mmCIF file of the C-alpha atoms, coordinates in Angstrom:
data_MODEL
# 
_entry.id   MODEL 
# 
loop_
_atom_site.group_PDB 
_atom_site.id 
_atom_site.type_symbol 
_atom_site.label_atom_id 
_atom_site.label_alt_id 
_atom_site.label_comp_id 
_atom_site.label_asym_id 
_atom_site.label_entity_id 
_atom_site.label_seq_id 
_atom_site.pdbx_PDB_ins_code 
_atom_site.Cartn_x 
_atom_site.Cartn_y 
_atom_site.Cartn_z 
_atom_site.occupancy 
_atom_site.B_iso_or_equiv 
_atom_site.pdbx_formal_charge 
_atom_site.auth_seq_id 
_atom_site.auth_comp_id 
_atom_site.auth_asym_id 
_atom_site.auth_atom_id 
_atom_site.pdbx_PDB_model_num 
ATOM 1  C CA . MET A 1 1  ? 0.004   0.000  -0.010 1.00 0.00 ? 1  MET A CA 1 
ATOM 2  C CA . PRO A 1 2  ? 1.525   3.380  -0.976 1.00 0.00 ? 2  PRO A CA 1 
ATOM 3  C CA . LYS A 1 3  ? 2.033   6.116  1.583  1.00 0.00 ? 3  LYS A CA 1 
ATOM 4  C CA . GLN A 1 4  ? -0.302  9.086  1.873  1.00 0.00 ? 4  GLN A CA 1 
ATOM 5  C CA . LYS A 1 5  ? 1.397   12.178 0.426  1.00 0.00 ? 5  LYS A CA 1 
ATOM 6  C CA . THR A 1 6  ? 1.190   15.549 2.141  1.00 0.00 ? 6  THR A CA 1 
ATOM 7  C CA . ASN A 1 7  ? -0.173  18.340 -0.083 1.00 0.00 ? 7  ASN A CA 1 
ATOM 8  C CA . SER A 1 8  ? 2.746   20.741 -0.593 1.00 0.00 ? 8  SER A CA 1 
ATOM 9  C CA . SER A 1 9  ? 0.636   23.921 -0.764 1.00 0.00 ? 9  SER A CA 1 
ATOM 10 C CA . ALA A 1 10 ? -1.306  22.897 2.398  1.00 0.00 ? 10 ALA A CA 1 
ATOM 11 C CA . LYS A 1 11 ? 1.851   22.407 4.475  1.00 0.00 ? 11 LYS A CA 1 
ATOM 12 C CA . LYS A 1 12 ? 2.999   25.877 3.544  1.00 0.00 ? 12 LYS A CA 1 
ATOM 13 C CA . ARG A 1 13 ? -0.307  27.474 4.590  1.00 0.00 ? 13 ARG A CA 1 
ATOM 14 C CA . MET A 1 14 ? -1.348  25.473 7.654  1.00 0.00 ? 14 MET A CA 1 
ATOM 15 C CA . ARG A 1 15 ? 0.250   24.032 10.776 1.00 0.00 ? 15 ARG A CA 1 
ATOM 16 C CA . VAL A 1 16 ? -0.855  21.566 13.422 1.00 0.00 ? 16 VAL A CA 1 
ATOM 17 C CA . THR A 1 17 ? -0.496  22.505 17.117 1.00 0.00 ? 17 THR A CA 1 
ATOM 18 C CA . GLY A 1 18 ? 0.539   20.143 19.849 1.00 0.00 ? 18 GLY A CA 1 
ATOM 19 C CA . THR A 1 19 ? -3.099  19.653 20.855 1.00 0.00 ? 19 THR A CA 1 
ATOM 20 C CA . GLY A 1 20 ? -4.110  18.801 17.278 1.00 0.00 ? 20 GLY A CA 1 
ATOM 21 C CA . LYS A 1 21 ? -5.701  22.070 16.208 1.00 0.00 ? 21 LYS A CA 1 
ATOM 22 C CA . ILE A 1 22 ? -5.036  23.243 12.667 1.00 0.00 ? 22 ILE A CA 1 
ATOM 23 C CA . MET A 1 23 ? -4.031  26.883 12.387 1.00 0.00 ? 23 MET A CA 1 
ATOM 24 C CA . ARG A 1 24 ? -3.982  29.194 9.361  1.00 0.00 ? 24 ARG A CA 1 
ATOM 25 C CA . GLU A 1 25 ? -2.898  32.773 8.796  1.00 0.00 ? 25 GLU A CA 1 
ATOM 26 C CA . GLY A 1 26 ? -5.489  35.549 8.901  1.00 0.00 ? 26 GLY A CA 1 
ATOM 27 C CA . VAL A 1 27 ? -6.777  36.796 5.552  1.00 0.00 ? 27 VAL A CA 1 
ATOM 28 C CA . ASN A 1 28 ? -5.797  40.207 4.078  1.00 0.00 ? 28 ASN A CA 1 
ATOM 29 C CA . ASN A 1 29 ? -2.418  40.119 5.813  1.00 0.00 ? 29 ASN A CA 1 
ATOM 30 C CA . GLN A 1 30 ? 0.051   40.265 2.913  1.00 0.00 ? 30 GLN A CA 1 
ATOM 31 C CA . HIS A 1 31 ? 0.179   43.746 1.448  1.00 0.00 ? 31 HIS A CA 1 
ATOM 32 C CA . LYS A 1 32 ? -1.496  47.143 1.126  1.00 0.00 ? 32 LYS A CA 1 
ATOM 33 C CA . PHE A 1 33 ? -1.341  47.939 4.821  1.00 0.00 ? 33 PHE A CA 1 
ATOM 34 C CA . GLU A 1 34 ? -1.652  51.708 4.310  1.00 0.00 ? 34 GLU A CA 1 
ATOM 35 C CA . GLY A 1 35 ? -5.376  51.401 3.647  1.00 0.00 ? 35 GLY A CA 1 
ATOM 36 C CA . LYS A 1 36 ? -6.057  49.300 6.755  1.00 0.00 ? 36 LYS A CA 1 
ATOM 37 C CA . ASN A 1 37 ? -6.520  50.701 10.232 1.00 0.00 ? 37 ASN A CA 1 
ATOM 38 C CA . SER A 1 38 ? -4.400  49.515 13.160 1.00 0.00 ? 38 SER A CA 1 
ATOM 39 C CA . ALA A 1 39 ? -7.148  47.467 14.800 1.00 0.00 ? 39 ALA A CA 1 
ATOM 40 C CA . ARG A 1 40 ? -7.743  45.530 11.602 1.00 0.00 ? 40 ARG A CA 1 
ATOM 41 C CA . LYS A 1 41 ? -4.026  44.884 11.117 1.00 0.00 ? 41 LYS A CA 1 
ATOM 42 C CA . ARG A 1 42 ? -3.689  43.521 14.669 1.00 0.00 ? 42 ARG A CA 1 
ATOM 43 C CA . ARG A 1 43 ? -6.773  41.317 14.203 1.00 0.00 ? 43 ARG A CA 1 
ATOM 44 C CA . VAL A 1 44 ? -5.582  39.696 10.969 1.00 0.00 ? 44 VAL A CA 1 
ATOM 45 C CA . ALA A 1 45 ? -2.048  39.222 12.317 1.00 0.00 ? 45 ALA A CA 1 
ATOM 46 C CA . THR A 1 46 ? -3.175  36.442 14.675 1.00 0.00 ? 46 THR A CA 1 
ATOM 47 C CA . ASP A 1 47 ? -3.485  32.863 13.484 1.00 0.00 ? 47 ASP A CA 1 
ATOM 48 C CA . GLN A 1 48 ? -7.014  31.445 13.065 1.00 0.00 ? 48 GLN A CA 1 
ATOM 49 C CA . VAL A 1 49 ? -8.205  27.971 14.001 1.00 0.00 ? 49 VAL A CA 1 
ATOM 50 C CA . ILE A 1 50 ? -9.730  25.890 11.174 1.00 0.00 ? 50 ILE A CA 1 
ATOM 51 C CA . THR A 1 51 ? -13.017 24.297 12.326 1.00 0.00 ? 51 THR A CA 1 
ATOM 52 C CA . GLY A 1 52 ? -15.952 22.356 10.919 1.00 0.00 ? 52 GLY A CA 1 
ATOM 53 C CA . GLY A 1 53 ? -15.868 20.585 7.611  1.00 0.00 ? 53 GLY A CA 1 
ATOM 54 C CA . ASP A 1 54 ? -12.764 22.515 6.558  1.00 0.00 ? 54 ASP A CA 1 
ATOM 55 C CA . ARG A 1 55 ? -10.877 20.904 9.432  1.00 0.00 ? 55 ARG A CA 1 
ATOM 56 C CA . VAL A 1 56 ? -11.545 17.425 8.021  1.00 0.00 ? 56 VAL A CA 1 
ATOM 57 C CA . LYS A 1 57 ? -10.343 18.485 4.571  1.00 0.00 ? 57 LYS A CA 1 
ATOM 58 C CA . ALA A 1 58 ? -7.261  20.170 5.959  1.00 0.00 ? 58 ALA A CA 1 
ATOM 59 C CA . ARG A 1 59 ? -6.270  17.095 8.000  1.00 0.00 ? 59 ARG A CA 1 
ATOM 60 C CA . LYS A 1 60 ? -6.551  14.951 4.887  1.00 0.00 ? 60 LYS A CA 1 
ATOM 61 C CA . LEU A 1 61 ? -4.395  17.373 2.879  1.00 0.00 ? 61 LEU A CA 1 
ATOM 62 C CA . LEU A 1 62 ? -1.796  17.347 5.647  1.00 0.00 ? 62 LEU A CA 1 
ATOM 63 C CA . GLY A 1 63 ? -1.739  13.583 5.842  1.00 0.00 ? 63 GLY A CA 1 
ATOM 64 C CA . LYS A 1 64 ? -3.293  13.432 9.295  1.00 0.00 ? 64 LYS A CA 1 
ATOM 65 C CA . LEU A 1 65 ? -6.165  11.011 8.763  1.00 0.00 ? 65 LEU A CA 1 
ATOM 66 C CA . LYS A 1 66 ? -7.048  10.326 12.419 1.00 0.00 ? 66 LYS A CA 1 
ATOM 67 C CA . GLY A 1 67 ? -9.058  12.866 14.467 1.00 0.00 ? 67 GLY A CA 1 
# 
Protein backbone atom coordinates (compact mmCIF):
# COMPACT_ATOMS: atom_id res chain seq x y z
CA MET A 1 0.00 0.00 0.00
CA PRO A 2 1.53 3.38 -0.99
CA LYS A 3 2.05 6.11 1.57
CA GLN A 4 -0.30 9.08 1.86
CA LYS A 5 1.42 12.15 0.42
CA THR A 6 1.19 15.54 2.12
CA ASN A 7 -0.17 18.32 -0.09
CA SER A 8 2.75 20.74 -0.59
CA SER A 9 0.65 23.90 -0.74
CA ALA A 10 -1.29 22.90 2.39
CA LYS A 11 1.83 22.38 4.49
CA LYS A 12 3.00 25.88 3.55
CA ARG A 13 -0.32 27.47 4.59
CA MET A 14 -1.34 25.47 7.68
CA ARG A 15 0.25 24.03 10.79
CA VAL A 16 -0.86 21.56 13.44
CA THR A 17 -0.50 22.52 17.11
CA GLY A 18 0.54 20.14 19.86
CA THR A 19 -3.10 19.64 20.85
CA GLY A 20 -4.12 18.79 17.27
CA LYS A 21 -5.71 22.08 16.20
CA ILE A 22 -5.03 23.24 12.65
CA MET A 23 -4.04 26.89 12.38
CA ARG A 24 -3.98 29.18 9.36
CA GLU A 25 -2.90 32.77 8.80
CA GLY A 26 -5.50 35.55 8.91
CA VAL A 27 -6.77 36.79 5.56
CA ASN A 28 -5.80 40.21 4.08
CA ASN A 29 -2.41 40.11 5.81
CA GLN A 30 0.05 40.25 2.92
CA HIS A 31 0.19 43.75 1.45
CA LYS A 32 -1.52 47.15 1.14
CA PHE A 33 -1.35 47.95 4.84
CA GLU A 34 -1.64 51.71 4.32
CA GLY A 35 -5.37 51.41 3.66
CA LYS A 36 -6.08 49.30 6.75
CA ASN A 37 -6.51 50.70 10.23
CA SER A 38 -4.39 49.52 13.16
CA ALA A 39 -7.14 47.45 14.81
CA ARG A 40 -7.75 45.55 11.60
CA LYS A 41 -4.03 44.88 11.10
CA ARG A 42 -3.72 43.53 14.66
CA ARG A 43 -6.78 41.31 14.19
CA VAL A 44 -5.57 39.70 10.97
CA ALA A 45 -2.04 39.21 12.34
CA THR A 46 -3.18 36.44 14.69
CA ASP A 47 -3.50 32.86 13.48
CA GLN A 48 -7.01 31.44 13.06
CA VAL A 49 -8.22 27.96 14.00
CA ILE A 50 -9.73 25.89 11.18
CA THR A 51 -13.02 24.31 12.31
CA GLY A 52 -15.95 22.35 10.94
CA GLY A 53 -15.85 20.57 7.61
CA ASP A 54 -12.77 22.50 6.55
CA ARG A 55 -10.87 20.89 9.43
CA VAL A 56 -11.55 17.42 8.02
CA LYS A 57 -10.36 18.48 4.55
CA ALA A 58 -7.27 20.17 5.97
CA ARG A 59 -6.29 17.09 8.00
CA LYS A 60 -6.55 14.94 4.90
CA LEU A 61 -4.39 17.36 2.88
CA LEU A 62 -1.79 17.37 5.66
CA GLY A 63 -1.74 13.58 5.83
CA LYS A 64 -3.30 13.43 9.30
CA LEU A 65 -6.17 11.01 8.77
CA LYS A 66 -7.06 10.34 12.41
CA GLY A 67 -9.06 12.85 14.47
